[in-house]
N, C-alpha and C positions, 0 to 999 in steps of 0.2 A: 503496499499500499502505499510504505516510503518513496520509493521509485517510480510511482505515481503518479505521485502527490507533486517530483522533483519536473517532473516530465515537464508535465501541466504547467507551471510554474516556470517552466524555461533554467531548472537550477542547473542545466550544461551549462547555462552562456555565463562566462563571470562578469560579473556587474563590478563594471571601474570606471569611475563617472570622464573623471580627466581623460583617462582617452576615448572617448568621447566625445568628446568633449574635441579632444583633437581631431579626430575626424571629418568630423561637423565642418568643423573648422581650414579645414583642404580639401575638402573633396564642393565645398558649395563657395568658399571664397579662390580656388583656383574655377571654376568652372567660372565662376563671373566674370575673373579677369582673363581668363583666354577666352569665351564665345562672347565676350558684351565690351570691357576693355580693350584690349587689342583691340578691338574690331574698329574700333573710333578710333584709337592710333593710326593706324595702317591708314584709314577712306577719311582720316582728318576734315581733304581740304575739300570732297563730295560734301560730309556734312556738315559742313559750318555754315552753310547760306538755309539750310534750307530743316535745321535739326528745330523740333519739338521748343520751345520756347512758354510754356505756360509763368513764367511771373512773368515774364513782359520784360528782363535784362538782357536782350540780345540771347542771339543761336547762338553762337561764337564762345559768350560764359558758358553759357546753359552745360556748352557740349562739352566744356573743357570743366567744367566743377561734378561732371558722369564719368568723365576722365578720372577725376582723383577720386571718384565716390567708385569706379568698375574696379579700375585697371590702380593703382597706388591703396589706397585703401583698401581692398583682397588682400592684394598683399599682402601687408601690416598684418590680418590679422592672419591668413595662413605661419605669419614669423611668431604671428599673438606676439606681438609691438608694437605701443599705441595699440593696442584690438579693444577699449573701448570707448576710443573715443573713437575707431575709425569705424568702426561700427553702426555708430552713434552717425556719423558724414551717407554713411551705405541705407542705413533706415530711414536719412534724412528724404534722398536721391530716391531711393525706389519708391516710400512711399509715396513721392512726390507724384514719381514717373506714375504708381498703380492710380491717383488722382486725381490728378491734374490731364494726365493724358489719356493716359486710356478710363475715363472716366469714372473707377468703380468696376467696370466689366470685368470678370472672371471667365465670361460665355463669348461667342462671337468672334471673325476675324479678329476686332479689335483689340484680345482680350488680355487682360493684364496683370494673370493667372501670374505668370512669370516676376514678373518685378511684388507681384508681391509675396509668394513665397520667398522671393529674396530681400524682404523689407522685415520676417515673423523671423528670418535670420541673422536679420541683424539684431532687429534688441532682445532676440533669442542671449545669443551674443553678450548682446550690451548688458542683459539679468548674470546671468553665467560668470559673469570673466573666460579669461581663457584658457584658462586652468595651468594645470602644473609643468603640460609642456606642454613652454611658451615660455620665448627672450625678458613675459613679465613675469612674466613664474620663478625664472632661474635666483 
């Protein structure tokens, strides 16, 4: 009976908060960096003139803030360096994208599902901190 209860509770999977936070930081952070951040740098000149500008601060400035968030801050989160500040910047950027650009939509052709997921990932890292396996934790 004891082994069945352990199986149901997934007792054979070790619990390790700090390792779990590391996995979240690395997987989500590298995805945001490579898929979204790096593409903004590579295509900067193509995107600068028409990048969404919901706060009316200029497409180029908004794109530069998105690069700060998606490339630089995501890498800082992966490394666990200045993690909570970096997560705050990512949460602001992706939250604004979800609310102001995607208009709270998680369905259809202009879905904001990814910005929503990245926003709550960043909020979670902001709340939890980087964990022991980070440069901040050293």
